[in-house]
C-alpha positions in Angstrom: 139.8 101.3 65.2 138.2 102.9 68.2 134.6 104.1 68.1 133.9 107.8 67.2 130.9 110.1 67.3 128.9 110.4 64.1 127.2 113.4 62.6 124.7 113.3 59.5 123.0 116.3 58.1 120.7 116.8 55.1 120.7 120.6 54.1 117.3 121.2 52.4 114.9 124.0 51.3 112.4 125.2 54.0 110.6 122.1 55.5 106.9 122.1 56.5 106.8 123.8 59.9 104.0 121.7 61.3 105.8 118.5 60.5 109.3 119.5 61.4 109.6 118.3 65.0 108.4 114.8 64.0 110.6 114.7 60.9 113.7 115.5 62.9 112.8 112.9 65.6 112.0 110.3 63.0 115.1 110.9 61.0 117.4 110.6 64.1 115.5 107.7 65.5 115.5 105.5 62.4 119.1 106.2 61.4 120.4 105.4 64.9 118.3 102.3 65.3 119.6 100.9 62.0 123.2 101.5 63.0 122.7 99.6 66.3 120.8 96.8 64.4 124.0 96.4 62.2 126.4 96.4 65.0 128.0 99.7 64.3 126.5 101.5 67.2 126.3 100.2 70.7 122.8 99.5 72.2 123.2 102.6 74.6 124.5 104.9 72.0 122.9 108.4 72.3 121.2 109.9 69.2 120.6 113.6 69.5 118.2 115.0 66.8 118.7 118.4 65.2 115.9 120.1 63.1 115.7 123.7 61.8 113.6 125.1 58.9 116.5 124.2 56.5 118.0 121.0 57.9 117.6 117.5 59.4 120.6 116.2 61.3 121.5 113.5 64.0 124.6 113.2 66.2 125.2 109.5 67.4 127.7 108.7 70.1 130.2 105.7 69.9 129.9 104.5 66.3 132.4 102.0 65.2 134.3 102.2 61.7 133.4 98.5 61.1 130.9 96.2 62.9 132.3 93.0 64.5 132.3 89.9 62.6 129.3 87.7 63.4 128.9 83.9 63.6 126.2 82.5 61.5 124.7 79.2 61.5 122.7 78.1 58.4 120.2 75.3 58.9 120.4 73.1 55.8 118.1 70.1 56.0 117.6 66.7 58.1 120.7 64.3 57.7 118.2 61.7 56.2 117.6 64.1 53.4 121.0 65.5 52.8 123.2 62.4 53.0 122.6 58.9 51.4 123.4 55.7 53.0 127.1 56.0 52.1 127.3 59.5 53.8 127.6 61.2 50.4 125.8 64.5 49.6 122.4 64.0 48.0 121.4 66.2 45.0 119.1 68.1 47.4 121.9 69.1 49.8 124.2 70.0 46.9 121.6 72.4 45.5 121.0 74.0 48.9 124.8 74.4 49.3 125.0 76.0 45.7 122.4 78.4 46.7 124.7 79.6 49.6 127.7 79.9 47.2 129.2 76.6 48.6 130.1 73.2 47.0 130.7 69.6 48.0 133.9 70.4 49.4 132.3 71.6 52.7 130.1 68.5 53.2 132.6 66.8 55.6 132.7 69.9 57.8 129.0 70.2 58.2 127.7 70.2 61.8 125.2 67.7 63.0 122.6 68.8 65.9 119.1 67.6 66.9 116.6 70.1 65.6 113.2 69.1 67.0 113.0 65.4 66.5 115.4 65.1 63.6 119.1 65.2 63.3 119.9 68.0 61.1 122.8 69.5 59.1 124.1 73.0 59.8 126.8 75.0 58.0 128.6 77.4 60.4 130.5 80.4 59.2 131.3 84.0 60.1 130.0 87.0 58.5 132.3 89.9 58.2 130.8 93.1 59.9 129.6 95.9 57.8 131.9 98.9 57.2 130.6 102.2 58.4 130.2 103.4 54.8 128.0 100.3 53.9 126.1 100.4 57.1 125.4 104.3 57.1 124.3 104.2 53.5 121.8 101.6 54.4 120.7 103.3 57.6 120.3 106.8 55.7 118.3 105.2 52.9 116.1 103.5 55.7 115.7 106.8 57.4 114.6 108.8 54.5 112.2 105.9 53.4 110.5 105.9 56.8 110.1 109.7 57.3 106.5 110.6 58.1 106.5 113.0 55.0 103.1 114.9 54.8 103.5 115.4 51.0 106.4 114.3 48.7 107.9 116.6 46.2 109.5 115.4 42.8 112.4 117.6 41.8 115.2 117.7 39.2 118.9 117.3 40.0 121.6 119.4 38.8 122.3 117.2 35.8 119.1 118.3 34.2 117.9 114.8 33.7 117.6 112.9 37.0 114.6 113.3 39.2 114.2 112.2 42.8 111.5 112.5 45.6 111.8 114.0 49.1 109.6 116.3 51.2 111.7 119.4 49.9 114.8 119.7 47.5 118.0 118.8 49.2 121.2 120.7 48.5 123.7 119.2 50.9 124.8 116.1 52.6 127.2 116.1 55.6 128.6 112.7 57.1 131.3 112.9 59.7 132.8 110.1 61.7 134.8 112.0 64.1 136.9 114.3 61.8 136.6 112.0 58.8 134.0 112.2 55.9 132.1 109.0 55.4 131.8 108.3 51.7 128.2 107.9 51.3 125.5 109.5 48.8 121.7 110.1 48.7 119.4 112.0 46.4 122.3 112.7 44.0 124.5 114.2 46.6 127.9 113.0 47.8 128.7 113.6 51.5 131.2 116.2 52.6 131.8 118.4 55.7 130.5 121.7 54.3 127.0 123.0 55.1 125.3 126.5 55.0 124.2 128.8 57.8 121.6 131.3 58.3 120.4 133.1 54.9 121.1 136.5 56.2 123.0 136.3 59.5 125.7 133.8 58.9 129.3 135.0 59.2 130.2 133.3 56.0 128.2 131.7 53.1 129.4 128.2 54.2 130.4 126.4 57.3 133.1 123.8 57.2 132.6 121.5 60.0 135.7 120.3 62.0 134.3 117.1 63.4 131.0 115.5 64.3 131.2 117.0 68.0 131.6 120.7 66.8 128.5 120.8 64.7 126.1 122.7 67.3 128.8 125.1 68.4 130.0 125.9 64.8 126.5 126.3 63.5 125.7 128.8 66.3 129.0 130.7 66.2 129.6 130.7 62.4 126.3 129.8 60.8 124.1 131.8 63.2 121.7 128.9 63.5 120.5 127.0 66.5 120.1 123.7 65.1 118.5 121.9 68.1 114.8 122.2 67.9 114.5 121.9 71.7 117.1 124.5 72.3 115.5 126.9 69.9 112.1 126.4 71.4 113.4 126.9 75.1 115.1 130.2 73.7 111.8 131.6 72.1 110.0 130.8 75.4 112.6 132.5 77.5 112.6 135.5 75.2 108.8 135.7 75.2 108.7 135.6 79.0 111.4 138.3 79.2 109.9 140.6 76.6 106.5 140.4 78.4 108.1 141.1 81.9 109.9 144.0 80.4 106.5 145.6 79.4 105.2 145.5 83.1 101.6 145.5 84.1 101.5 141.7 84.6 101.1 141.1 80.9 101.9 137.6 79.5 102.1 135.9 76.2 99.2 133.4 75.3 100.2 129.7 76.2 100.0 127.6 73.1 102.4 124.7 72.6 101.4 123.9 69.1 102.0 127.5 68.1 105.3 127.6 69.8 106.3 124.4 68.0 105.3 125.9 64.7 107.2 129.0 65.3 110.2 127.1 66.3 110.2 125.3 63.0 110.0 128.8 61.2 113.2 130.4 62.4 116.9 129.4 62.8 117.9 132.1 65.3 114.9 133.5 67.0 114.5 137.1 67.9 111.4 138.2 69.9 110.0 141.8 69.3 107.1 143.7 70.4 104.3 145.0 68.2 101.0 146.7 68.7 97.6 147.6 67.0 94.8 150.1 67.5 93.0 149.8 70.7 89.7 150.1 68.6 90.1 146.6 67.5 89.6 145.3 71.0 85.8 145.8 70.5 85.9 142.6 68.5 85.7 139.5 70.6 89.2 138.6 71.8 88.9 135.1 70.5 88.6 136.3 67.0 91.7 138.6 67.3 93.7 135.9 69.1 92.9 133.5 66.5 93.7 135.7 63.4 97.0 136.6 65.1 98.0 133.1 65.9 96.7 131.2 62.8 97.5 133.9 60.1 100.6 135.7 61.6 102.1 133.2 64.2 102.2 135.9 66.8 101.7 135.6 70.4 99.0 137.8 71.7 99.7 139.5 75.0 97.0 139.2 77.8 96.8 141.3 80.8 96.7 140.0 84.4 92.9 139.2 84.3 93.3 137.3 81.0 91.9 140.1 78.8 93.7 140.7 75.4 95.8 143.8 75.1 96.6 145.8 71.9 100.1 144.3 71.9 101.7 141.2 70.7 105.1 139.4 70.5 106.4 138.4 67.0 109.3 136.0 66.6 111.7 137.2 63.9 114.3 135.2 62.1 116.6 138.2 61.8 118.2 140.5 64.4 118.8 143.9 62.9 120.6 146.7 64.9 117.4 148.7 64.5 114.2 146.4 64.7 111.7 149.2 63.8 111.4 148.2 60.1 110.6 144.6 61.1 108.1 145.7 63.8 106.6 148.3 61.5 106.3 145.8 58.8 104.4 143.2 60.8 102.2 145.8 62.3 101.1 146.7 58.9 100.4 143.2 57.9 98.4 142.4 61.0 96.2 145.6 60.6 94.1 144.4 57.6 93.6 140.9 59.3 92.1 142.6 62.3 90.1 144.9 60.2 88.6 141.7 58.5 87.5 140.4 61.8 85.9 143.6 62.9 84.0 143.7 59.6 82.7 140.2 59.9 81.7 140.7 63.5 79.9 144.0 62.5 78.0 142.3 59.6 77.0 139.3 61.5 75.5 141.3 64.2 73.1 143.1 61.7 70.9 140.0 61.7 69.6 137.9 64.5 71.0 134.4 65.2 67.8 132.7 64.9 67.2 134.1 61.5 69.9 131.7 60.3 68.3 128.7 61.7 65.9 128.1 59.0 68.6 128.5 56.4 70.2 125.5 57.9 67.6 123.5 55.9 69.8 124.3 52.8 72.8 122.8 54.5 73.2 119.0 54.3 74.5 117.4 57.6 74.8 113.9 55.9 72.9 112.7 52.7 71.6 109.7 54.8 70.7 111.7 57.8 69.2 114.9 56.4 70.0 118.6 56.9 71.5 120.7 59.7 67.9 121.8 60.4 66.5 118.4 60.9 69.4 117.7 63.1 68.8 120.9 65.1 65.2 119.9 65.5 66.3 116.5 66.9 68.8 118.2 69.2 66.2 120.5 70.6 63.9 117.6 71.5 66.7 115.5 73.0 68.2 118.3 74.9 64.9 119.1 76.6 64.5 115.5 77.5 67.9 115.2 79.2 67.2 118.5 81.0 64.1 117.2 82.5 65.9 114.0 83.6 68.3 116.5 85.3 65.4 118.5 86.8 66.9 121.4 84.8 64.9 124.1 82.8 63.9 122.2 79.6 62.9 125.2 77.8 66.2 126.8 78.1 68.1 123.6 76.9 65.7 123.5 73.9 66.4 127.1 73.1 70.1 126.6 73.4 70.1 123.5 71.2 67.9 125.4 68.5 70.3 128.1 68.2 73.5 125.9 68.6 74.3 125.4 64.9 73.1 128.8 63.7 76.5 130.6 63.9 77.8 128.1 61.2 76.2 130.4 58.6 77.9 133.5 59.9 80.8 135.3 58.1 83.0 135.1 61.2 82.8 131.3 61.5 82.8 130.9 57.7 86.4 132.5 57.9 87.3 130.9 61.2 85.6 127.5 61.7 87.5 127.1 64.9 85.2 129.7 66.5 81.9 127.9 66.0 80.1 127.9 69.3 82.3 130.8 70.5 80.7 133.4 68.1 77.3 131.7 68.8 77.5 132.8 72.4 78.5 136.4 71.5 75.7 136.7 69.0 73.1 135.1 71.2 74.0 137.6 74.0 73.7 140.5 71.5 70.3 139.3 70.5 69.2 139.5 74.2 69.2 135.7 75.0 69.9 134.8 78.6 73.5 134.1 79.7 72.6 130.4 80.5 71.4 129.8 76.9 74.2 131.8 75.4 76.9 129.8 77.4 75.2 126.5 76.4 75.4 127.5 72.8 79.1 127.7 73.1 79.8 124.9 75.4 77.7 122.4 73.5 81.0 121.6 71.7 82.8 120.8 74.9 84.9 118.9 75.6 86.4 119.5 72.2 89.6 117.3 72.9 91.3 115.1 75.5 91.4 117.1 78.8 89.3 120.0 77.7 86.8 121.7 79.9 83.3 120.3 80.5 80.1 122.4 80.2 79.7 124.5 83.3 75.8 123.6 84.1 73.2 121.1 83.7 71.7 123.1 80.6 75.0 123.1 78.9 75.6 119.5 79.7 72.1 118.6 78.4 72.8 120.3 75.0 76.4 118.9 74.8 75.1 115.4 75.5 72.4 115.7 72.8 74.9 116.8 70.2 77.4 114.0 70.9 74.6 111.3 71.2 73.0 112.3 67.9 76.3 112.2 66.2 77.0 108.8 67.7 73.7 107.3 67.0 73.4 108.8 63.5 76.7 108.2 62.1 77.1 104.8 63.6 73.7 103.9 62.8 74.4 104.5 58.9 77.4 102.0 59.2 80.2 104.6 59.4 81.9 102.8 62.3 85.6 103.8 63.0 88.3 101.4 61.8 91.8 101.4 62.7 93.0 105.1 62.9 90.3 106.3 60.5 87.4 108.2 62.4 86.5 111.0 60.1 83.4 111.9 62.2 85.3 111.8 65.6 83.1 109.1 67.0 85.8 108.1 69.5 86.2 111.9 70.5 82.3 112.2 71.0 82.0 108.9 72.8 84.8 110.0 75.3 83.0 113.3 75.7 79.9 111.8 76.7 81.6 109.5 79.2 83.5 112.5 80.7 80.4 114.5 81.1 78.4 111.9 82.7 81.3 110.7 85.0 83.2 113.9 85.9 80.0 116.0 86.3 78.3 113.1 88.2 75.2 113.2 86.3 72.7 110.5 87.4 71.8 109.4 83.9 71.5 106.1 82.4 73.9 105.8 79.3 71.9 103.1 77.4 68.6 104.9 78.1 70.2 108.2 76.7 71.3 106.3 73.4 67.8 104.8 73.1 66.3 108.3 73.6 68.7 109.6 71.0 67.8 106.8 68.6 64.1 107.6 69.1 64.5 111.1 67.7 65.3 109.5 64.1 62.6 108.2 61.7 62.0 104.5 62.8 63.1 103.1 59.3 66.3 105.2 59.1 68.4 103.3 61.6 68.5 99.7 62.9 66.6 98.7 66.0 69.9 97.5 67.6 71.9 100.7 67.0 71.7 102.0 70.6 73.0 98.6 72.1 75.7 98.6 69.3 76.9 102.2 70.2 76.8 101.2 73.9 79.2 98.5 73.2 81.3 100.8 71.4 81.4 103.3 74.1 82.2 100.5 76.6 85.4 100.0 74.9 86.2 103.7 75.1 85.3 103.6 78.9 88.0 101.0 79.4 90.6 103.3 77.7 89.5 106.3 79.7 89.8 104.4 83.0 93.2 103.1 82.1 94.2 106.8 81.7 92.8 107.5 85.3 95.3 105.0 86.6 93.1 101.9 87.3 94.5 98.4 86.8 93.2 96.1 84.0 91.7 93.7 86.4 90.0 96.3 88.4 88.5 97.9 85.2 87.5 94.5 84.2 85.7 93.8 87.4 83.5 96.8 86.9 83.2 97.1 83.1 82.3 93.4 82.7 79.0 94.2 84.4 78.2 96.4 81.6 77.5 99.6 83.8 75.2 102.2 82.5 75.5 104.9 85.1 78.9 106.3 84.3 78.8 108.5 87.5 79.0 105.4 89.6 81.8 103.6 87.7 84.8 105.5 89.3 83.3 105.1 92.8 82.9 101.4 92.2 86.5 101.3 91.1 87.8 103.0 94.1 85.9 100.4 96.2 87.5 97.7 94.2 91.0 99.2 94.9 90.3 99.5 98.6 89.0 95.9 98.6 92.1 94.5 97.0 94.2 95.8 99.8 92.3 93.7 102.4 94.0 90.4 103.4 90.6 88.5 102.7 90.3 89.8 99.1 92.5 87.2 97.2 90.8 84.2 99.0 87.5 85.8 98.2 88.1 86.6 94.7 89.3 83.0 94.1 86.1 81.6 95.8 83.8 83.9 93.9 85.7 82.5 90.4 85.0 79.0 91.8 81.4 79.8 92.4 81.0 81.2 88.9 82.8 78.3 87.3 80.5 75.8 89.2 77.4 77.7 88.1 78.4 77.8 84.5 78.7 74.0 84.4 75.1 73.2 85.6 71.5 74.5 84.9 70.5 77.4 87.0 69.2 76.4 90.4 65.5 76.5 91.0 64.3 78.7 93.8 66.2 80.0 96.8 68.2 78.1 99.4 65.9 76.3 101.9 67.0 76.0 105.5 65.3 72.7 105.9 67.5 71.3 103.3 70.7 72.2 104.8 72.8 69.3 106.3 76.3 70.2 107.1 77.3 72.6 109.6 79.5 74.5 107.2 76.7 75.1 104.7 74.4 76.1 107.7 77.0 78.7 108.7 77.3 80.2 105.3 73.6 80.3 104.9 73.4 82.2 108.1 76.1 84.7 107.1 74.6 85.2 103.8 71.2 86.1 105.3 72.9 88.3 107.9 74.9 90.3 105.4 72.4 90.6 102.5 70.4 93.4 104.0 73.5 95.1 105.2 75.4 95.0 101.9 72.4 95.7 99.8 71.6 98.8 101.9 75.1 100.0 101.4 75.0 99.4 97.7 71.8 101.1 97.4 73.3 104.2 99.2 76.4 104.1 96.8 78.6 103.2 99.8 80.6 100.7 97.8 83.7 100.7 99.8 81.9 99.8 102.9 79.9 97.1 101.1 82.9 95.3 99.9 84.7 95.6 103.3 81.6 94.2 104.9 81.7 91.3 102.5 85.3 90.4 103.6 83.7 89.3 106.8 82.3 86.1 105.1 85.6 84.7 104.2 85.7 82.2 107.1 82.4 80.7 106.3 83.2 80.6 102.4 86.6 78.7 103.2 84.9 76.3 105.5 82.1 75.5 103.0 84.5 74.7 100.2 86.6 72.6 102.6 83.8 70.5 104.1 80.9 70.5 101.7 80.5 68.6 98.4 78.2 70.9 96.3 77.5 68.4 93.4 76.2 65.8 95.5 74.2 62.8 93.9 70.9 63.8 95.8 69.2 66.4 93.4 67.4 68.3 96.1 70.4 68.8 98.3 72.5 69.7 95.1 70.0 72.3 94.0 69.9 73.8 97.4 73.6 74.1 97.6 73.7 75.7 94.1 71.0 78.1 95.2 73.1 79.0 98.2 76.1 79.6 96.0 74.2 81.7 93.6 72.8 84.0 96.5 76.5 84.3 97.7 77.8 85.1 94.3 75.1 87.7 93.6 75.9 89.2 97.0 79.5 89.3 96.4 79.2 90.8 92.8 76.9 93.6 93.9 79.6 96.2 93.3 82.0 94.6 90.9 82.7 91.1 89.5 85.4 90.4 92.2 86.2 87.1 90.4 88.1 89.2 87.9 90.7 90.1 90.7 91.7 86.4 91.1 
């Protein structure tokens, strides 16, 4: 029978919106891969996922009604074990055959073949291919078992006795191979062709699907449902853009992919409408209003051309009434108390100065092994001041910002919206008369908050941000809470990456290891191990490699720089750029190989004593290399000192001829001790010179 397209749909109660996209992709992916593994779907079969608030479905192309038969060869045992001297089956062989459902009648037909060093017996047979009903049943069970379900529900089936487990109660199962129903069952449901459409907008209570290929079209036309997550998302985005454009004035909806995904998971047929609230609420910081509209109501706030919040917003409705005024009015009534709460919190918080909350941080435990938030703030202030001094910035401003940095944790607004920590600190600091630099640093000391986030705008902000992250790294790592696997409850990997990005991308001339040691010195001596700074540095070096891979550098290039344990992060990328340029030179491969050879020679012998002595040079080749090293050393050292790394490596390429000649004509490990030591000293000088920018042996 020829292959047909397949559709499988689970009709469920409302699925968790934040998980819907992953659930849909996982369901489609696992089910289709299982069909491919069973030979029921071709390797290039296309699986199209569908996911809406009340359904998970997948459409798979070219699925066979039955998989092809497969030849199978069962390895039994060595001939010497399975057959006796007369060629008859031994008890061991008969037992093995019995386990396979066979008897002595097949012994004469067993195949012999060499397996390893022994002649071995094999039983060849053909396994009948799985039928679609068998294979799809297995694939569906596997797909459900592997779903990334946030939390499983246990619910009772219609018989009143049986219970099953799933993310939400399932009320319908569709399985169509072309136009034919595939007889499978799951979660107490037998497959059919009937599903349900939109709760309120569908043309009829049920939708009877004609075949697998008509699913999307029928659901849209008869069920008033757009089953494709991606199509629904694109439709919402189109409507948001069109609604904003219709309002004019350059207004545009806020961009938020996570919010867009969540709203897509809440509606089956989106209808974007415009709402508004009183302009008086705009006196509240727009971050507060935006967050409450997004987090609590799933609205898209509208910003003007300059990025300021307007008093209008876009809502995505799941119904499309002829007169939407009731829907709009209802949403406006719901959002008003939310905005009023934000205004109340803001007004209450401004009645007391921000610094009045600092001492109260002494009642807030940071970690039971690391003390209170007040003790932490005191460490941050000292550390931020020291970092600012190293940057020739105002240490007093850095200390003041660090002192105030955590005070907004005790405000009503941050208590309601923890996401606003730092943001509200800036507003309250400005209200209290703090300078713009200090207020900005209070907010930006959390930056970068996630991958790709902005960095602090100035050295004061950078100093406080570094202090905050370094204190966390040293403290949490130091008490043994090291990240393992995907578990990192204190975000140490994120903090490490933040420190690396600030140092590298802001080009701050600070030594990372010294910063870690400085952070460690802020803790009581007995609290943390002496090695914690070095341990955290090693942890961060691994994060550095990942960061550099994301920047597009190759593994060998990264290894060439990272293997030297760099501590100046601002110089790492320039060194890597120089390595990339060096690799393009025709001399690069030979010099990298020579460098590796030098390192191997030096590893196998005791370190040479002193420097190479011109009086002990014998061969013309070693004299030429000695002259070249002496000629290039001051030039390369000067270039490295001036951070002209590319020119330094390019200059080194000029020594290739002398290096090649040396290894062709000179025996390094000669029997004469003085000559041998002199040649080793010469190679060490050459190696040090060649590795001044990076360990180029890693490029070999």
